[in-house]
N, C-alpha and C positions, 0 to 999 in steps of 0.2 A: 306286178310287172310280168308281161307275157314273154316267153322265151324268144330271143332274137332269131331272125332268119327262120321264122316258122314255116316258110314254104319248103324248107329242107328237113323239117321234122318228119320222122317216118310215121308217127301216129299223133294226130292233133285233134283234141275234143274240146269244145267250148260248151258249157252247160251240159245239155244232153245230146248235142249234135256232133257227129264226127265231121270235122271240117276238111281233113286231108289224110290220105294214106299214101306215103311215098314208097313205091315198090323197090325192093332190093333183090338182086339175083341171089338165089340160094336161101332166101328168107321168106317165110309166109307171114304176112301181117294182115290180120282181120279184126273186125269188131268181135268181141267175145261171143255174142249171140250167134253170129254167123259161123264161128268155129264150132260151137256146140252143135249146130245143125249139120255141118259138113263133115266133121270128124267124130265118129262115135267114141273113139278111144279117149277123147278129152273129157268125157262126162264124169268119169270117176274122179278126175282132178278138180273139175269145177264144183262138184258135189251137188249143186242145184243149177237150174237153168238161169244163166246170167241175164241181167237187164241191160247192162252197158259195161264198157270197159274194153280192154284190148287183149288180143292173143298174138304172141310172137313166137314163131318156131324157127330157130336158127339151124338149118340143115347143112350148110356149107360155110367154110371159113369166110368171114368178112373182116376186112382190114381197116375198118373205121368204126367209131362208136355209133350205135343205134340210138335214136332219140325219140322221146315221147313227151308230150305236153298236155296236161289236163288242167283246164281253167274254168273257174266260176266267174262269169261276167255280168250276170243279172241278179237282182235282189231276190233273196229268199229261195234260191235254188237248192235242191237237195239231191246230190249225186249219190248213187249207189253202185259203185264199180266193182267188177270182178275181173281181175287180170291174171293171165297165165303166160309165163315165159318158159320156153323149153330150149335147152342147148344140147345138141347132139354130141356123141362121143368124140373126145379129143379136140373139140373146137374151143378156141380162145375168143371170148366175146367181151365187148365193152358196151355199157348202156348208160345214157344220161337221161334222167327222168325229172321233169319239173311239174309240180302240182301247186297251183296258186290261185289267188283271187286277183282279178284285173283291177279292182278298186277297193278302197277301204269301206267299211261299214255296209257291206252287202248282206250281212247276216246269213251267209250260206252254210250248208252242211255238206261235208265231203266224207263219204265212207268209201274205203277201198280195201277189198279183201283180195290178196294176191298169193299166187303160188309160183315159185321159181324152181325149176327142175334142172339140175346139172347132171348129165349122164356121165358115165365112166370116163375119167381123164379130161373132162371139160373144165374150163375156168371162166370166171365172170368177174369183171371189175365194174361195179354198179355204183353210180353216183346219183343220189336221190335228194333233190333240193325242194324244200317247202317254203312258200312265202304267202302269208295269209293276212286278211284284214282283222281288225281288233274285235269284231263281233262274230267271227266265223267259229264253227264247231267242226273239228277234224278228227277222224278215226281211222288211221292206217293200221292194217293187220296183215302182216306178210309172213309167209312160211317158205323156208328154203330147204330143199331136199338135195343133199350132196351124195352122189354115188361114189364108188371106189375111186381114189386118186384124183378127185376133183378139188378145185380151189376157188374160194370165194373171198373177194374184198367188197364189203358193203359199207358205203359212207352215206350216212343220213345227216343232213344239215337243215336246221330251222332257226334262222336269225330273226324272222318276222313272225312271231307266234300268234295263233288265234286265241280266242277267248277260252276255248277248251281244246286241249290236245290229249288224245289217248293213243299212244304209239305202242304197238305190239310187234315184236320180232322173234320168231322161233326158227332155229336152225337144227336140222337133223344131219349129223355128220357120219358118213360112211367110212369104210376102211381106208386108212391113209389119206383122208381128206383134210383140208385145212381151211380155217375161217379167220378173217380179220374184220371185226365189226367195230365201226366207229360211229358214235352218235353224239352230235353237237346240238344243243338246244339253248336258246337265249330266251328266258322267261320274262314277260313284262305284262302286268295286268291280266294274268292268265292262270288257269288251273291246268297243270300238266301231269300226266301219269305216263311213265316210260316203263315198259315191261319187255325184257329180253331174256332169251334162254338159248343155250347151246346144249344139245344132247349128244354125247359121244356114244354112238350106236355101233360103230365098227372099230376094230382094233387099230391102234396107232394113229387115231385122229388127233388133230390139234386145233386149238381155238384161242383167240385173244379178243377180249371185249374192252373197249375204251370209251368211257362216258365223260363228256365235259358239259356241265350244266351251270348256267348262270341265272341267279335269281335277282331280277331287278324289281322295281316298285310293284307291290301288291301281287306278286307271283307266288304260287304254291306249287312246288315240284316234288313228286314222289317217284323215285326210280327203284325198281325191283329187278335185280340181275341174278341169273342162275346159270351155273354150269353143273350138269348132271353127268357123271361118268359111269355109264353102264359097262364100258369096256376099257381096255388100256388106252391111255392118251395123255396129253398134256394141255392144260388150259390155265388161263389167267384172266381175272377181272381187275380192271383199273378204273375205279369210279371216283371222280372228283367234282366237287361243287364249289362255286364261288358266290358268296352273298354280297351283293352290291348295295342293297337298301335294307333298312331296318324293318320294313313292312313285308319283306320276302321271307319265304321259308323253304328249305330243302331237306328232304329225307332220303337217305341212301340205304337200301336194304340189299346188300350182296349176300348170296347164298351159294354154298358148295355142297353137293351131295355126291359121295363117292361109293360106288357099288362094285368096284374092281380094285384089287390090291395092287395092281400094276399101273394104276392111274396116278397122275400127279397134277393136282389142281390147287391154285392159290388165288388170293385176292388182296387188294389194298383199296381202302376207301378213305376219303378225307373231304371235309368241308371247311373252307376258310373264308377270310374277308380280305378286302383290299388294304394293304399296308399303308399306314400314315407316312412312313418313311418314303415309300415309292411315290405317293402323291406329292409330298413335299419336294422330292428330287425333280420330278417332272414339271412342277409349277415353277421351280427355280429356273428351269430351262425355257420358260416363256409360255407354257401351255396353260389353258384355263383348267379348272377342276374337272369340268365335263370332258374336255379333250384328253386329260390325263386318265380319267376313268375308262373312257372308250379305248384308249391305247392299251391299258392294262388288261381289259377284258378281251380285246383282240388277241393279245399275246397268250392269254390263258386258253382261249379256244383253239389256237393253232399249235400249242405246245405238245 
C-alpha cells in the first residue's frame, strides 16, 4: 500500500525514479546524488557516491512532520538507496518514512543505507513504517549520530514482513543525549535478523531499547541487541518475543558491555506463547480463534 496523499509527500520515489519533491521553506530536499555533487561536505557522510536515495537538510524550524515514501512497484526491482538526514542545532523535527511494495509477489530487493545527524540540542521523532510482499528481500542499515544534548525517538514497525529482513540500527550517543528506540516486527514465512546497538560515547547519555517480536508460521527471528557504555550513562534493553505458531522460532541475544564504572546498564528478555486461558476467555466472548490470536498479538505489539 502506497502512502496516502502522496502529492504532499516531501520525497517520493517509485522503483528508481523520483516522482515528486515537495519543497519546504528552510529545508533542502534533494536526491542523494545531486546533494553529493552540490555539497562537498556531504561526501564524508555518504562515504561513497550514491546511486539513489534522498538528502534532507533541516536548517530552520518546521512545525509539521516531513514525509518520505520509497516504493517498489515493478517486478524484480533492486533498489540501492543511500539516505542522509541532517538536523541543525536546536531544531525539533519529526519525520514519517514509508518503505513498501505496491503489490505482493514482486520479488523486489530493497537496500537502504542511511545516516541521520542530530547536531547539538536537536531532536528527532522518527516513525519508520515497512510494508512488503512475501517474496521481497529487505536490508535497512541506519546509523544515528547524536551530538551533545540531542534527543532521538525512533519507531520502526513492520507488520507485513518480506521473505528476508535484515535490519541494522546503530546509535552513537554524545554527551547528555538521549535515545528511545522501539522496534516492532511481525514475522510470517520469513527469515528476520534484527541487530541494534547504542554506544554511549559522551558522558551522561541515556538510552532505552524496546523490541517486540512476533513469530507466526514458518518464521525465524534472531535479534541481537547491544548497549556499550564507553562513558557514564544509563541504558536499558527490553526484548520480548511471542511465539504464535509451532513452526516459528525466536532467538534473543541481549548484550551489555560496560567500560565506565559510572555507567548503569540493564536488560530483560523473555520469549513466551499465547496463553490457553486468554484464548478460552476471548472465545467465550464470541471471538473465533483467529480473531482472538490477532487481538492478543495486537495487544502484545502495543504494550
